N, CA, C, O and the ligand as a Tripos MOL2 file, in Angstrom:
@<TRIPOS>MOLECULE
protein
  297   295    75     0     0
PROTEIN
NO_CHARGES

@<TRIPOS>ATOM
      1 N         121.3180  210.3490   67.4250 N.3       1 MET1
      2 CA        122.2920  209.9430   68.3620 C.3       1 MET1
      3 C         122.0540  208.4720   68.5570 C.2       1 MET1
      4 O         120.9280  208.0590   68.8350 O.2       1 MET1
      5 N         123.0990  207.6610   68.4170 N.am      2 PRO2
      6 CA        122.8610  206.0910   68.6450 C.3       2 PRO2
      7 C         122.6210  205.8710   69.9350 C.2       2 PRO2
      8 O         122.9750  206.6730   70.7990 O.2       2 PRO2
      9 N         121.9990  204.7690   70.1930 N.am      3 ARG3
     10 CA        121.5070  204.2870   71.5640 C.3       3 ARG3
     11 C         122.2860  203.1070   71.8360 C.2       3 ARG3
     12 O         122.5230  202.2980   70.9390 O.2       3 ARG3
     13 N         122.7000  202.9540   73.0180 N.am      4 TYR4
     14 CA        123.5640  201.8290   73.4900 C.3       4 TYR4
     15 C         122.8860  201.1250   74.6730 C.2       4 TYR4
     16 O         122.4170  201.7550   75.6210 O.2       4 TYR4
     17 N         122.8570  199.8270   74.5750 N.am      5 ASP5
     18 CA        122.2470  199.0230   75.7080 C.3       5 ASP5
     19 C         123.4210  198.5310   76.5780 C.2       5 ASP5
     20 O         124.4620  198.0560   76.1250 O.2       5 ASP5
     21 N         123.1180  198.7080   77.9320 N.am      6 PHE6
     22 CA        124.1640  198.2470   78.8500 C.3       6 PHE6
     23 C         123.4710  197.2780   79.8450 C.2       6 PHE6
     24 O         122.2480  197.1430   79.8940 O.2       6 PHE6
     25 N         124.3030  196.6520   80.5870 N.am      7 ARG7
     26 CA        123.7080  195.6140   81.4530 C.3       7 ARG7
     27 C         124.5720  195.7070   82.6380 C.2       7 ARG7
     28 O         125.7980  195.7100   82.5240 O.2       7 ARG7
     29 N         123.9290  195.7870   83.8560 N.am      8 CYS8
     30 CA        124.6600  195.8400   85.1390 C.3       8 CYS8
     31 C         124.9470  194.5660   85.5050 C.2       8 CYS8
     32 O         124.0960  193.6900   85.3570 O.2       8 CYS8
     33 N         126.1250  194.3030   86.0070 N.am      9 ARG9
     34 CA        126.5830  193.0370   86.4560 C.3       9 ARG9
     35 C         126.4220  192.9680   87.9690 C.2       9 ARG9
     36 O         126.6910  191.9170   88.5510 O.2       9 ARG9
     37 N         126.0280  193.9530   88.5760 N.am     10 SER10
     38 CA        125.8210  193.9530   90.0000 C.3      10 SER10
     39 C         124.3840  193.6140   90.3640 C.2      10 SER10
     40 O         124.0980  192.8230   91.2630 O.2      10 SER10
     41 N         123.5060  194.2520   89.6190 N.am     11 CYS11
     42 CA        122.0310  193.9020   89.9790 C.3      11 CYS11
     43 C         121.4050  193.3300   88.8010 C.2      11 CYS11
     44 O         120.2170  193.0200   88.8860 O.2      11 CYS11
     45 N         122.0750  193.1340   87.6390 N.am     12 GLY12
     46 CA        121.4840  192.3620   86.5280 C.3      12 GLY12
     47 C         120.4730  193.2900   85.7470 C.2      12 GLY12
     48 O         119.8000  192.7720   84.8560 O.2      12 GLY12
     49 N         120.3380  194.5640   86.0180 N.am     13 ALA13
     50 CA        119.4730  195.3630   85.2200 C.3      13 ALA13
     51 C         120.0020  195.7680   83.8790 C.2      13 ALA13
     52 O         121.2050  195.9250   83.6680 O.2      13 ALA13
     53 N         119.1020  195.9250   83.0160 N.am     14 THR14
     54 CA        119.5980  196.4710   81.6640 C.3      14 THR14
     55 C         118.9490  197.8660   81.4500 C.2      14 THR14
     56 O         117.8050  198.1370   81.8150 O.2      14 THR14
     57 N         119.7210  198.6490   80.8750 N.am     15 PHE15
     58 CA        119.2510  200.0160   80.6740 C.3      15 PHE15
     59 C         120.0520  200.5690   79.2580 C.2      15 PHE15
     60 O         121.0430  200.0010   78.7980 O.2      15 PHE15
     61 N         119.4700  201.6990   78.7070 N.am     16 GLU16
     62 CA        119.9900  202.1350   77.5150 C.3      16 GLU16
     63 C         120.3220  203.6050   77.6670 C.2      16 GLU16
     64 O         119.6790  204.3710   78.3840 O.2      16 GLU16
     65 N         121.4080  203.9510   76.9170 N.am     17 LEU17
     66 CA        121.8230  205.3980   77.1070 C.3      17 LEU17
     67 C         122.0700  205.9750   75.7800 C.2      17 LEU17
     68 O         122.5580  205.2670   74.8990 O.2      17 LEU17
     69 N         121.7690  207.2130   75.5670 N.am     18 ARG18
     70 CA        121.9600  207.7580   74.2220 C.3      18 ARG18
     71 C         123.1230  208.6330   74.3450 C.2      18 ARG18
     72 O         123.0770  209.5910   75.1160 O.2      18 ARG18
     73 N         124.1980  208.3730   73.6230 N.am     19 ARG19
     74 CA        125.3680  209.1330   73.6650 C.3      19 ARG19
     75 C         126.0840  209.1720   72.2970 C.2      19 ARG19
     76 O         125.8820  208.2660   71.4880 O.2      19 ARG19
     77 N         126.9110  210.1910   72.0180 N.am     20 PRO20
     78 CA        127.6040  210.1670   70.7490 C.3      20 PRO20
     79 C         128.5040  209.0400   70.5880 C.2      20 PRO20
     80 O         128.9660  208.4110   71.5400 O.2      20 PRO20
     81 N         128.7520  208.7880   69.3320 N.am     21 MET21
     82 CA        129.7030  207.6580   69.0890 C.3      21 MET21
     83 C         131.0630  207.7900   69.6860 C.2      21 MET21
     84 O         131.7330  206.8090   70.0070 O.2      21 MET21
     85 N         131.4740  209.0790   69.8350 N.am     22 SER22
     86 CA        132.8280  209.3710   70.4090 C.3      22 SER22
     87 C         132.8560  208.8710   71.8850 C.2      22 SER22
     88 O         133.9300  208.6700   72.4520 O.2      22 SER22
     89 N         131.6900  208.6790   72.4770 N.am     23 GLN23
     90 CA        131.6750  208.3140   73.8250 C.3      23 GLN23
     91 C         131.1480  206.7970   73.9770 C.2      23 GLN23
     92 O         130.7720  206.3620   75.0650 O.2      23 GLN23
     93 N         131.1510  206.0840   72.8820 N.am     24 ALA24
     94 CA        130.5740  204.7970   72.9940 C.3      24 ALA24
     95 C         131.2590  203.8290   73.9020 C.2      24 ALA24
     96 O         130.6640  202.9030   74.4540 O.2      24 ALA24
     97 N         132.4590  204.0630   74.0270 N.am     25 GLY25
     98 CA        133.2630  203.0800   74.7310 C.3      25 GLY25
     99 C         133.4320  203.6410   76.2420 C.2      25 GLY25
    100 O         134.2460  203.0970   76.9880 O.2      25 GLY25
    101 N         132.7200  204.6400   76.6410 N.am     26 ASP26
    102 CA        132.8850  205.2160   77.9370 C.3      26 ASP26
    103 C         132.2740  204.2340   78.9370 C.2      26 ASP26
    104 O         131.4020  203.4740   78.5170 O.2      26 ASP26
    105 N         132.6260  204.1780   80.1500 N.am     27 PRO27
    106 CA        131.8490  203.5220   80.9630 C.3      27 PRO27
    107 C         130.4890  203.9900   81.3760 C.2      27 PRO27
    108 O         130.2890  205.2020   81.4480 O.2      27 PRO27
    109 N         129.4940  203.1010   81.6660 N.am     28 ALA28
    110 CA        128.1660  203.4760   81.8730 C.3      28 ALA28
    111 C         127.9430  203.2540   83.3260 C.2      28 ALA28
    112 O         128.6320  202.4030   83.8890 O.2      28 ALA28
    113 N         127.0610  203.9230   83.9900 N.am     29 VAL29
    114 CA        126.7030  203.7560   85.3850 C.3      29 VAL29
    115 C         125.3400  203.2020   85.4050 C.2      29 VAL29
    116 O         124.4990  203.7500   84.6940 O.2      29 VAL29
    117 N         125.0230  202.2370   86.0900 N.am     30 CYS30
    118 CA        123.6900  201.6100   86.2690 C.3      30 CYS30
    119 C         122.8190  202.6660   86.8980 C.2      30 CYS30
    120 O         123.3080  203.5010   87.6590 O.2      30 CYS30
    121 N         121.5020  202.6450   86.5870 N.am     31 PRO31
    122 CA        120.4670  203.6050   87.1780 C.3      31 PRO31
    123 C         120.4710  203.5050   88.7240 C.2      31 PRO31
    124 O         120.0210  204.4030   89.4350 O.2      31 PRO31
    125 N         121.0120  202.3450   89.2030 N.am     32 GLN32
    126 CA        121.0760  202.0700   90.6730 C.3      32 GLN32
    127 C         122.2330  202.6920   91.1610 C.2      32 GLN32
    128 O         122.2560  202.9510   92.3640 O.2      32 GLN32
    129 N         123.3230  203.0200   90.3750 N.am     33 GLY33
    130 CA        124.6020  203.5210   90.8310 C.3      33 GLY33
    131 C         125.6780  202.6250   90.7810 C.2      33 GLY33
    132 O         126.7620  202.9420   91.2700 O.2      33 GLY33
    133 N         125.4880  201.4890   90.2200 N.am     34 HIS34
    134 CA        126.4590  200.5830   90.1260 C.3      34 HIS34
    135 C         127.4840  200.8850   88.9180 C.2      34 HIS34
    136 O         127.0700  201.4170   87.8870 O.2      34 HIS34
    137 N         128.6760  200.5680   89.0630 N.am     35 GLU35
    138 CA        129.6030  200.9810   87.9460 C.3      35 GLU35
    139 C         130.1030  199.6780   87.1720 C.2      35 GLU35
    140 O         130.7940  199.8150   86.1630 O.2      35 GLU35
    141 N         129.7880  198.5360   87.5990 N.am     36 ASP36
    142 CA        130.0870  197.2490   87.0230 C.3      36 ASP36
    143 C         129.1620  197.0220   85.8380 C.2      36 ASP36
    144 O         128.2140  196.2540   85.9970 O.2      36 ASP36
    145 N         129.3460  197.6160   84.6670 N.am     37 THR37
    146 CA        128.2640  197.3960   83.5710 C.3      37 THR37
    147 C         129.1440  197.0030   82.4960 C.2      37 THR37
    148 O         130.3530  197.2340   82.5080 O.2      37 THR37
    149 N         128.4400  196.3170   81.4270 N.am     38 VAL38
    150 CA        128.9000  195.9170   80.1830 C.3      38 VAL38
    151 C         127.9620  196.4010   79.1010 C.2      38 VAL38
    152 O         126.7530  196.5550   79.2730 O.2      38 VAL38
    153 N         128.5790  196.6180   78.0290 N.am     39 LYS39
    154 CA        127.7230  197.2800   77.0100 C.3      39 LYS39
    155 C         127.3720  196.0330   76.1380 C.2      39 LYS39
    156 O         128.1810  195.1460   75.8660 O.2      39 LYS39
    157 N         125.9770  196.0730   75.7030 N.am     40 LEU40
    158 CA        125.5220  194.9590   74.8660 C.3      40 LEU40
    159 C         125.6300  195.4180   73.4290 C.2      40 LEU40
    160 O         125.6980  196.5930   73.0660 O.2      40 LEU40
    161 N         125.6370  194.3180   72.6380 N.am     41 LEU41
    162 CA        125.6770  194.6350   71.1130 C.3      41 LEU41
    163 C         124.1170  194.8110   70.8770 C.2      41 LEU41
    164 O         123.2380  194.0620   71.3030 O.2      41 LEU41
    165 N         123.9710  195.8510   70.1780 N.am     42 SER42
    166 CA        122.6800  196.2290   69.6740 C.3      42 SER42
    167 C         122.5570  196.2860   68.1760 C.2      42 SER42
    168 O         123.3710  196.9350   67.5190 O.2      42 SER42
    169 N         121.4850  195.5760   67.5660 N.am     43 ALA43
    170 CA        121.5420  195.4720   66.0490 C.3      43 ALA43
    171 C         120.6090  196.7660   65.5490 C.2      43 ALA43
    172 O         120.6570  197.1240   64.3720 O.2      43 ALA43
    173 N         119.8570  197.3630   66.4120 N.am     44 VAL44
    174 CA        118.8160  198.2570   65.9580 C.3      44 VAL44
    175 C         119.2370  199.7300   66.2850 C.2      44 VAL44
    176 O         118.5250  200.6690   65.9320 O.2      44 VAL44
    177 N         120.3830  199.9070   66.9520 N.am     45 ALA45
    178 CA        120.6920  201.3480   67.3360 C.3      45 ALA45
    179 C         121.0740  202.1840   66.1560 C.2      45 ALA45
    180 O         120.6750  203.3350   65.9820 O.2      45 ALA45
    181 N         122.0030  201.4230   65.2300 N.am     46 VAL46
    182 CA        122.4780  202.3940   64.1990 C.3      46 VAL46
    183 C         121.6100  202.3110   62.8230 C.2      46 VAL46
    184 O         121.4800  201.2020   62.3040 O.2      46 VAL46
    185 N         121.1560  203.1770   62.3650 N.am     47 THR47
    186 CA        120.4880  203.2440   61.1010 C.3      47 THR47
    187 C         121.3540  203.2570   59.9920 C.2      47 THR47
    188 O         122.4170  203.8740   60.0650 O.2      47 THR47
    189 N         121.0000  202.5980   58.8880 N.am     48 GLY48
    190 CA        121.7370  202.6330   57.7430 C.3      48 GLY48
    191 C         122.8220  201.4230   57.4560 C.2      48 GLY48
    192 O         123.2960  201.1260   56.3590 O.2      48 GLY48
    193 N         123.0690  200.8510   58.6300 N.am     49 ALA49
    194 CA        124.0260  199.6680   58.5320 C.3      49 ALA49
    195 C         123.2290  198.4010   58.0170 C.2      49 ALA49
    196 O         123.7990  197.5810   57.2990 O.2      49 ALA49
    197 N         121.8950  198.2470   58.3920 N.am     50 ALA50
    198 CA        121.2460  197.1980   58.1140 C.3      50 ALA50
    199 C         120.7840  197.1790   56.6230 C.2      50 ALA50
    200 O         120.8720  198.1970   55.9360 O.2      50 ALA50
    201 N         120.2810  195.9780   56.1260 N.am     51 SER51
    202 CA        119.8940  195.8950   54.8700 C.3      51 SER51
    203 C         120.8540  196.2020   53.8890 C.2      51 SER51
    204 O         120.4360  196.6700   52.8300 O.2      51 SER51
    205 N         122.0600  196.0290   54.0410 N.am     52 ALA52
    206 CA        123.0890  196.2960   53.2250 C.3      52 ALA52
    207 C         123.6980  194.9390   52.6610 C.2      52 ALA52
    208 O         124.6120  194.9710   51.8370 O.2      52 ALA52
    209 N         123.1900  193.8100   53.1080 N.am     53 GLY53
    210 CA        123.7250  192.5750   52.8070 C.3      53 GLY53
    211 C         122.6340  191.6460   51.9990 C.2      53 GLY53
    212 O         122.4720  190.4630   52.3010 O.2      53 GLY53
    213 N         121.9920  192.2130   51.0750 N.am     54 ALA54
    214 CA        121.0900  191.6330   50.3980 C.3      54 ALA54
    215 C         121.7380  190.3680   49.4970 C.2      54 ALA54
    216 O         122.6830  190.6210   48.7500 O.2      54 ALA54
    217 N         121.2990  189.2390   49.5700 N.am     55 PRO55
    218 CA        121.9430  188.1630   48.7120 C.3      55 PRO55
    219 C         121.7130  188.4060   47.2610 C.2      55 PRO55
    220 O         120.6280  188.7750   46.8130 O.2      55 PRO55
    221 N         122.7940  188.1800   46.5340 N.am     56 ARG56
    222 CA        122.8940  188.4440   45.1260 C.3      56 ARG56
    223 C         123.1810  187.1950   44.3610 C.2      56 ARG56
    224 O         124.2620  187.0520   43.7890 O.2      56 ARG56
    225 N         122.3030  186.3430   44.3350 N.am     57 GLN57
    226 CA        122.4280  185.0130   43.6820 C.3      57 GLN57
    227 C         121.6280  185.0620   42.4870 C.2      57 GLN57
    228 O         120.3990  185.0950   42.5480 O.2      57 GLN57
    229 N         122.2670  185.0690   41.4010 N.am     58 ALA58
    230 CA        121.4830  185.0760   40.1100 C.3      58 ALA58
    231 C         121.0700  183.6090   39.9140 C.2      58 ALA58
    232 O         121.8410  182.6710   40.1150 O.2      58 ALA58
    233 N         119.8150  183.4810   39.5120 N.am     59 PRO59
    234 CA        119.2790  182.0750   39.2120 C.3      59 PRO59
    235 C         120.0120  181.5550   37.9710 C.2      59 PRO59
    236 O         120.3500  182.3050   37.0550 O.2      59 PRO59
    237 N         120.2330  180.2900   37.9830 N.am     60 ALA60
    238 CA        120.8790  179.5670   36.8250 C.3      60 ALA60
    239 C         120.0460  179.6820   35.7290 C.2      60 ALA60
    240 O         118.9430  179.1350   35.7290 O.2      60 ALA60
    241 N         120.4460  180.3280   34.8030 N.am     61 SER61
    242 CA        119.7240  180.3900   33.4890 C.3      61 SER61
    243 C         119.7810  179.1270   32.6820 C.2      61 SER61
    244 O         120.8640  178.5970   32.4340 O.2      61 SER61
    245 N         118.6830  178.6490   32.2810 N.am     62 GLY62
    246 CA        118.6970  177.3460   31.5800 C.3      62 GLY62
    247 C         119.1340  177.5800   30.1750 C.2      62 GLY62
    248 O         118.3160  177.9460   29.3310 O.2      62 GLY62
    249 N         120.3380  177.3900   29.9010 N.am     63 GLY63
    250 CA        120.9110  177.5780   28.6360 C.3      63 GLY63
    251 C         121.5960  176.2620   28.0170 C.2      63 GLY63
    252 O         122.4770  176.2820   27.1580 O.2      63 GLY63
    253 N         121.0610  175.1630   28.5810 N.am     64 GLY64
    254 CA        121.8650  174.0310   28.0500 C.3      64 GLY64
    255 C         123.0620  173.7430   28.7490 C.2      64 GLY64
    256 O         123.5500  174.6430   29.4320 O.2      64 GLY64
    257 N         123.6570  172.5560   28.6880 N.am     65 GLY65
    258 CA        124.9710  172.2320   29.1610 C.3      65 GLY65
    259 C         124.7890  171.6650   30.5090 C.2      65 GLY65
    260 O         125.7750  171.1530   31.0400 O.2      65 GLY65
    261 N         123.6570  171.6860   31.1390 N.am     66 GLY66
    262 CA        123.4880  170.9510   32.4380 C.3      66 GLY66
    263 C         123.2870  169.5190   32.2530 C.2      66 GLY66
    264 O         122.5100  169.1330   31.3800 O.2      66 GLY66
    265 N         123.9390  168.6670   33.0200 N.am     67 CYS67
    266 CA        123.9720  167.2520   32.8220 C.3      67 CYS67
    267 C         122.5860  166.6710   33.1740 C.2      67 CYS67
    268 O         122.2360  165.6220   32.6330 O.2      67 CYS67
    269 N         121.7840  167.2990   34.0520 N.am     68 CYS68
    270 CA        120.6050  166.6640   34.4480 C.3      68 CYS68
    271 C         119.4390  167.2100   33.4470 C.2      68 CYS68
    272 O         118.2770  166.8070   33.5080 O.2      68 CYS68
    273 N         119.8350  168.0340   32.6590 N.am     69 GLY69
    274 CA        118.7620  168.6830   31.8610 C.3      69 GLY69
    275 C         118.1270  167.6930   30.9240 C.2      69 GLY69
    276 O         116.9380  167.8240   30.6320 O.2      69 GLY69
    277 N         118.8260  166.7390   30.4520 N.am     70 GLY70
    278 CA        118.2940  165.7940   29.4260 C.3      70 GLY70
    279 C         117.9210  164.3980   30.1650 C.2      70 GLY70
    280 O         117.4690  163.4350   29.5460 O.2      70 GLY70
    281 N         118.1420  164.4040   31.4380 N.am     71 GLY71
    282 CA        117.9230  163.1050   32.0710 C.3      71 GLY71
    283 C         118.9690  162.0490   31.7910 C.2      71 GLY71
    284 O         118.7240  160.8540   31.6310 O.2      71 GLY71
    285 N         120.1860  162.6300   31.7470 N.am     72 CYS72
    286 CA        121.3540  161.7030   31.4930 C.3      72 CYS72
    287 C         121.9590  161.0910   32.7580 C.2      72 CYS72
    288 O         122.7600  160.1570   32.7040 O.2      72 CYS72
    289 N         121.5440  161.6570   33.9050 N.am     73 CYS73
    290 CA        122.1580  161.1450   35.0460 C.3      73 CYS73
    291 C         121.1050  160.6060   36.1060 C.2      73 CYS73
    292 O         120.8940  161.1440   37.1930 O.2      73 CYS73
    293 N         120.5920  159.6750   35.7180 N.am     74 GLY74
    294 CA        119.6170  158.9140   36.4590 C.3      74 GLY74
    295 C         120.1840  157.7910   37.0300 C.2      74 GLY74
    296 O         119.4940  157.0230   37.7000 O.2      74 GLY74
    297 ZN        123.0240  197.9450   88.9350 Zn       75 ZN75
@<TRIPOS>BOND
     1     1     2 1
     2     2     3 1
     3     3     4 2
     4     3     5 am
     5     5     6 1
     6     6     7 1
     7     7     8 2
     8     7     9 am
     9     9    10 1
    10    10    11 1
    11    11    12 2
    12    11    13 am
    13    13    14 1
    14    14    15 1
    15    15    16 2
    16    15    17 am
    17    17    18 1
    18    18    19 1
    19    19    20 2
    20    19    21 am
    21    21    22 1
    22    22    23 1
    23    23    24 2
    24    23    25 am
    25    25    26 1
    26    26    27 1
    27    27    28 2
    28    27    29 am
    29    29    30 1
    30    30    31 1
    31    31    32 2
    32    31    33 am
    33    33    34 1
    34    34    35 1
    35    35    36 2
    36    35    37 am
    37    37    38 1
    38    38    39 1
    39    39    40 2
    40    39    41 am
    41    41    42 1
    42    42    43 1
    43    43    44 2
    44    43    45 am
    45    45    46 1
    46    46    47 1
    47    47    48 2
    48    47    49 am
    49    49    50 1
    50    50    51 1
    51    51    52 2
    52    51    53 am
    53    53    54 1
    54    54    55 1
    55    55    56 2
    56    55    57 am
    57    57    58 1
    58    58    59 1
    59    59    60 2
    60    59    61 am
    61    61    62 1
    62    62    63 1
    63    63    64 2
    64    63    65 am
    65    65    66 1
    66    66    67 1
    67    67    68 2
    68    67    69 am
    69    69    70 1
    70    70    71 1
    71    71    72 2
    72    71    73 am
    73    73    74 1
    74    74    75 1
    75    75    76 2
    76    75    77 am
    77    77    78 1
    78    78    79 1
    79    79    80 2
    80    79    81 am
    81    81    82 1
    82    82    83 1
    83    83    84 2
    84    83    85 am
    85    85    86 1
    86    86    87 1
    87    87    88 2
    88    87    89 am
    89    89    90 1
    90    90    91 1
    91    91    92 2
    92    91    93 am
    93    93    94 1
    94    94    95 1
    95    95    96 2
    96    95    97 am
    97    97    98 1
    98    98    99 1
    99    99   100 2
   100    99   101 am
   101   101   102 1
   102   102   103 1
   103   103   104 2
   104   103   105 am
   105   105   106 1
   106   106   107 1
   107   107   108 2
   108   107   109 am
   109   109   110 1
   110   110   111 1
   111   111   112 2
   112   111   113 am
   113   113   114 1
   114   114   115 1
   115   115   116 2
   116   115   117 am
   117   117   118 1
   118   118   119 1
   119   119   120 2
   120   119   121 am
   121   121   122 1
   122   122   123 1
   123   123   124 2
   124   123   125 am
   125   125   126 1
   126   126   127 1
   127   127   128 2
   128   127   129 am
   129   129   130 1
   130   130   131 1
   131   131   132 2
   132   131   133 am
   133   133   134 1
   134   134   135 1
   135   135   136 2
   136   135   137 am
   137   137   138 1
   138   138   139 1
   139   139   140 2
   140   139   141 am
   141   141   142 1
   142   142   143 1
   143   143   144 2
   144   143   145 am
   145   145   146 1
   146   146   147 1
   147   147   148 2
   148   147   149 am
   149   149   150 1
   150   150   151 1
   151   151   152 2
   152   151   153 am
   153   153   154 1
   154   154   155 1
   155   155   156 2
   156   155   157 am
   157   157   158 1
   158   158   159 1
   159   159   160 2
   160   159   161 am
   161   161   162 1
   162   162   163 1
   163   163   164 2
   164   163   165 am
   165   165   166 1
   166   166   167 1
   167   167   168 2
   168   167   169 am
   169   169   170 1
   170   170   171 1
   171   171   172 2
   172   171   173 am
   173   173   174 1
   174   174   175 1
   175   175   176 2
   176   175   177 am
   177   177   178 1
   178   178   179 1
   179   179   180 2
   180   179   181 am
   181   181   182 1
   182   182   183 1
   183   183   184 2
   184   183   185 am
   185   185   186 1
   186   186   187 1
   187   187   188 2
   188   187   189 am
   189   189   190 1
   190   190   191 1
   191   191   192 2
   192   191   193 am
   193   193   194 1
   194   194   195 1
   195   195   196 2
   196   195   197 am
   197   197   198 1
   198   198   199 1
   199   199   200 2
   200   199   201 am
   201   201   202 1
   202   202   203 1
   203   203   204 2
   204   203   205 am
   205   205   206 1
   206   206   207 1
   207   207   208 2
   208   207   209 am
   209   209   210 1
   210   210   211 1
   211   211   212 2
   212   211   213 am
   213   213   214 1
   214   214   215 1
   215   215   216 2
   216   215   217 am
   217   217   218 1
   218   218   219 1
   219   219   220 2
   220   219   221 am
   221   221   222 1
   222   222   223 1
   223   223   224 2
   224   223   225 am
   225   225   226 1
   226   226   227 1
   227   227   228 2
   228   227   229 am
   229   229   230 1
   230   230   231 1
   231   231   232 2
   232   231   233 am
   233   233   234 1
   234   234   235 1
   235   235   236 2
   236   235   237 am
   237   237   238 1
   238   238   239 1
   239   239   240 2
   240   239   241 am
   241   241   242 1
   242   242   243 1
   243   243   244 2
   244   243   245 am
   245   245   246 1
   246   246   247 1
   247   247   248 2
   248   247   249 am
   249   249   250 1
   250   250   251 1
   251   251   252 2
   252   251   253 am
   253   253   254 1
   254   254   255 1
   255   255   256 2
   256   255   257 am
   257   257   258 1
   258   258   259 1
   259   259   260 2
   260   259   261 am
   261   261   262 1
   262   262   263 1
   263   263   264 2
   264   263   265 am
   265   265   266 1
   266   266   267 1
   267   267   268 2
   268   267   269 am
   269   269   270 1
   270   270   271 1
   271   271   272 2
   272   271   273 am
   273   273   274 1
   274   274   275 1
   275   275   276 2
   276   275   277 am
   277   277   278 1
   278   278   279 1
   279   279   280 2
   280   279   281 am
   281   281   282 1
   282   282   283 1
   283   283   284 2
   284   283   285 am
   285   285   286 1
   286   286   287 1
   287   287   288 2
   288   287   289 am
   289   289   290 1
   290   290   291 1
   291   291   292 2
   292   291   293 am
   293   293   294 1
   294   294   295 1
   295   295   296 2
@<TRIPOS>SUBSTRUCTURE
     1 MET1         2 RESIDUE 1 A MET
     2 PRO2         6 RESIDUE 1 A PRO
     3 ARG3        10 RESIDUE 1 A ARG
     4 TYR4        14 RESIDUE 1 A TYR
     5 ASP5        18 RESIDUE 1 A ASP
     6 PHE6        22 RESIDUE 1 A PHE
     7 ARG7        26 RESIDUE 1 A ARG
     8 CYS8        30 RESIDUE 1 A CYS
     9 ARG9        34 RESIDUE 1 A ARG
    10 SER10       38 RESIDUE 1 A SER
    11 CYS11       42 RESIDUE 1 A CYS
    12 GLY12       46 RESIDUE 1 A GLY
    13 ALA13       50 RESIDUE 1 A ALA
    14 THR14       54 RESIDUE 1 A THR
    15 PHE15       58 RESIDUE 1 A PHE
    16 GLU16       62 RESIDUE 1 A GLU
    17 LEU17       66 RESIDUE 1 A LEU
    18 ARG18       70 RESIDUE 1 A ARG
    19 ARG19       74 RESIDUE 1 A ARG
    20 PRO20       78 RESIDUE 1 A PRO
    21 MET21       82 RESIDUE 1 A MET
    22 SER22       86 RESIDUE 1 A SER
    23 GLN23       90 RESIDUE 1 A GLN
    24 ALA24       94 RESIDUE 1 A ALA
    25 GLY25       98 RESIDUE 1 A GLY
    26 ASP26      102 RESIDUE 1 A ASP
    27 PRO27      106 RESIDUE 1 A PRO
    28 ALA28      110 RESIDUE 1 A ALA
    29 VAL29      114 RESIDUE 1 A VAL
    30 CYS30      118 RESIDUE 1 A CYS
    31 PRO31      122 RESIDUE 1 A PRO
    32 GLN32      126 RESIDUE 1 A GLN
    33 GLY33      130 RESIDUE 1 A GLY
    34 HIS34      134 RESIDUE 1 A HIS
    35 GLU35      138 RESIDUE 1 A GLU
    36 ASP36      142 RESIDUE 1 A ASP
    37 THR37      146 RESIDUE 1 A THR
    38 VAL38      150 RESIDUE 1 A VAL
    39 LYS39      154 RESIDUE 1 A LYS
    40 LEU40      158 RESIDUE 1 A LEU
    41 LEU41      162 RESIDUE 1 A LEU
    42 SER42      166 RESIDUE 1 A SER
    43 ALA43      170 RESIDUE 1 A ALA
    44 VAL44      174 RESIDUE 1 A VAL
    45 ALA45      178 RESIDUE 1 A ALA
    46 VAL46      182 RESIDUE 1 A VAL
    47 THR47      186 RESIDUE 1 A THR
    48 GLY48      190 RESIDUE 1 A GLY
    49 ALA49      194 RESIDUE 1 A ALA
    50 ALA50      198 RESIDUE 1 A ALA
    51 SER51      202 RESIDUE 1 A SER
    52 ALA52      206 RESIDUE 1 A ALA
    53 GLY53      210 RESIDUE 1 A GLY
    54 ALA54      214 RESIDUE 1 A ALA
    55 PRO55      218 RESIDUE 1 A PRO
    56 ARG56      222 RESIDUE 1 A ARG
    57 GLN57      226 RESIDUE 1 A GLN
    58 ALA58      230 RESIDUE 1 A ALA
    59 PRO59      234 RESIDUE 1 A PRO
    60 ALA60      238 RESIDUE 1 A ALA
    61 SER61      242 RESIDUE 1 A SER
    62 GLY62      246 RESIDUE 1 A GLY
    63 GLY63      250 RESIDUE 1 A GLY
    64 GLY64      254 RESIDUE 1 A GLY
    65 GLY65      258 RESIDUE 1 A GLY
    66 GLY66      262 RESIDUE 1 A GLY
    67 CYS67      266 RESIDUE 1 A CYS
    68 CYS68      270 RESIDUE 1 A CYS
    69 GLY69      274 RESIDUE 1 A GLY
    70 GLY70      278 RESIDUE 1 A GLY
    71 GLY71      282 RESIDUE 1 A GLY
    72 CYS72      286 RESIDUE 1 A CYS
    73 CYS73      290 RESIDUE 1 A CYS
    74 GLY74      294 RESIDUE 1 A GLY
    75 ZN75       297 GROUP 0 **** ****
């Protein structure tokens, strides 16, 4: 079950709740009882979404054709 971080705007406390994704947008109540809370973006709550953006830059293979290869552009 994903974990969501919330921040209370009344007392400034941050807290986390575990709830199903279907209730991710539901309002959360501060442990102190305040209802003026905002949900924080958490990058570590959901597993599987990270490490999906590995850079795929193939190194330039030296096969000739480069201008600077022969020292022509000095
Ligand atoms: Zn509070």
